[in-house]
N, C-alpha and C positions, 0 to 999 in steps of 0.2 A: 894783382887782385883787380879784376875788372869792375866797372861801375855797377853793372846789374847785380853782381854778387854782394857788393856793399849795400846796395839798396834793399835787397832781400833780407839781409841780416838786420839792418836797421828796422825794417817793418816787423820782423819776428820779435825783436826785443821790445818794441813798442806794444805789440799785440799780446804777447804771452807772458811778459814779466812785470812784476809789481816793483816799481822803483823803491818803495818803502821797505820791502822785504830783503833781509840779508841773503845773499846766495854765494856759493862757491862755483866758479866757472872754469872749466877745463877746455882749452882750445887745442884740438888735435891737428897738427900741421900748421903751427903758428908762425913759422919763420917769416919775417917781413922782408920779402924780396922786392915787392912793388905795392905794398899796402897790407893792412891787417884789419881784423875785426876788433882789436883791443879798444878802439875809440868808443865803441858802443857799451863798454862795460866798466867805465871809469866813474864809479859812484862810491861814496864813502863806505857804504855797507856791503859792497860787492867785492869779492876777491877773484882776480883773474890769474890763471896760470897757463902760460904758453908751453906747449909740448911739441917737440919735433925730433927727427933723427940726427940732425946736425946742429951744432952750436951756431948762434947768430942772433941778429936783432930780433927781439920779442920772444926769445926762447928761454924759458926758466928751467925746464927739465929736458935733458937730452936722453932719449930712449936708446937702449941697446938693441931693441927689436920693435917693429911696428905691431907685434902681436902680444906684447906684455906691457901693461901699464902699471907703473910702480905706485899704485894707489890702492887703498883698502876697498873692499867690496862695500857697496851701499854708502859711499862717502861723499859724493859730489852731487850738487843740486842740478847742474846743467853741464852737458858736454856739447860743444859746438865743433863743427868741422866743415871747412869749405875748400874746394879745389885741392883736395888731398886724396880722396878715395879712389880716383882714377889711377893713382900712382901706387896703390897697395896691391900687390900680387894676389894675396889671399885675404881679400877684404872682409870675408865672413868671419875670420878669426879675430880681426881687429874689432869687428862689430860686437862679437860676444864679450870682448873685454870692455868695450864701452858700456854695454848693458850691465855688466857686472858692477862697474864702479858707480853707476848712477843710483842715487837713493830711490827707494820706493816713493812714487809721486813726483820724482824728478823728470827732467825732459832732455831730449836730444834735438838739436837743430843741425840738419845735414844738408849741405849744398854741394852738388856735384854736376859735372857737365853731361848733357845729353848729346852733344855734338861738338865739333871743333877739330882743329888740326892736331896732329900728333905732337905732343910736347913731352918728350921723355925726360924724367927727372927722378931717378935714373931710368925708369920705365913708365910707359903710358899704356895701361892694360884695358881700361873699361870706360863705358859710357852708361848712363843710368836713365831709366824711365819710371813713371809712377808705379807700374807693376813691380819693378825691381824693389822699390821702397816698401811696397806691400809685402813682398817676399821677405825682406829684412825684418819687418815687424813680426811676421809669423815665426821666423827663425829665432828671434829673440824673445818671443812670447810677450810682446809689448804692444801698446796701442799706437796706431798711426792716426794722429789728430788732423793732419793736413798734408796734402801732397799736390804739387802741380809742376808742370814743365813749361818753360818759355818756348812755345812752338814758333812764335813770331819773333824775328830778330829785333833786338833792342836798338833804340836809335843811337846810342853812344857807339862810336867807332871801335872802342876797345871791347865792346860787349856783343856786337852783332853776330860775330862768329860763334859765340858760345850760347847754347841753350841751357840755362841752369835748370836742374831739377831740384826742387826745394821741399824738404819734409820736416815735419815736427812730430816727434814721438814722445810718448809718456810711458814711464815704467809704472805698472800697477803695483799695488800693495799685494804681494802674493800670499796666499795661504801657505801654511808650513809645507805641505806636500809639494806644492808648485815651486817653492823656494829650493827644496831639496832636489827637485828635478833640474832646475836651472843650474844649481851647483854641480850636479853630476855632468851635465852637458859641458860646462866650463872645464871641468877636470878632464873629460874625454878629449876636448879640443886641445888641451895642453899635451896630452899623450900622442895625439895624431899630428904633431907639429911637422911642418915641412923641413925642419932642420934647425939647428942652433945658429947657423950662419946667416939666417934671414932676418 
C-alpha cells in the first residue's frame, strides 16, 4: 500500500465521514501485504470488515468469488476498495455487487491506479481514469460525488510510479421502479457469469 493511497483514504475519511455517526465499513481487497486502510476506521462506533479472496492478515471474510459478496442487499454504510480493481478481470460485475450491498444514502470510496508497472496478483488487467469512474457511476445508477487522478507523480518514492484515481460515490434512495430495475440488472449479471470457477 503506497503512501499516496493511504493519504487519499485518510482525506476521504476526514472529509466525508462523521466520527460521531455509527457506520459499517466493508473493505474489498483488504489483505495487508504492505499496509491497509484499517487504521482509518478504528473508532468505537465504526465496524470494519476486511474482505479478500485469500486468508491473511486483516481478512475477516474470505470470498469464493470476486463477483459475489456474501452480504445482504442495502446492508452496508460504506464500501472501500484500494489497489484491488486492477486485479479483477470482470470488475463491472464486482461493481454491481458493491452497489447492491451499499445502503441507500451510503457511499463507496474507490482508489485504483491510472498508471504503473505490471504487478500480476494473479492478474493485472486495468488502469482507471476519471471518465472510467463516470462510466461506473452510470452503470450502477449512482452519484459520482468526486473524482480525480494524480497526473503529477507523488514525491514519495513508493508512490511516484502510481497515479491514483480516487472516487467517491453515493447510492441514492431509489424510487420503487428504479430499485426493481437495479435488482433485475443484478439478477441478469448473475446469469451472465463468466463461470463458477472465477
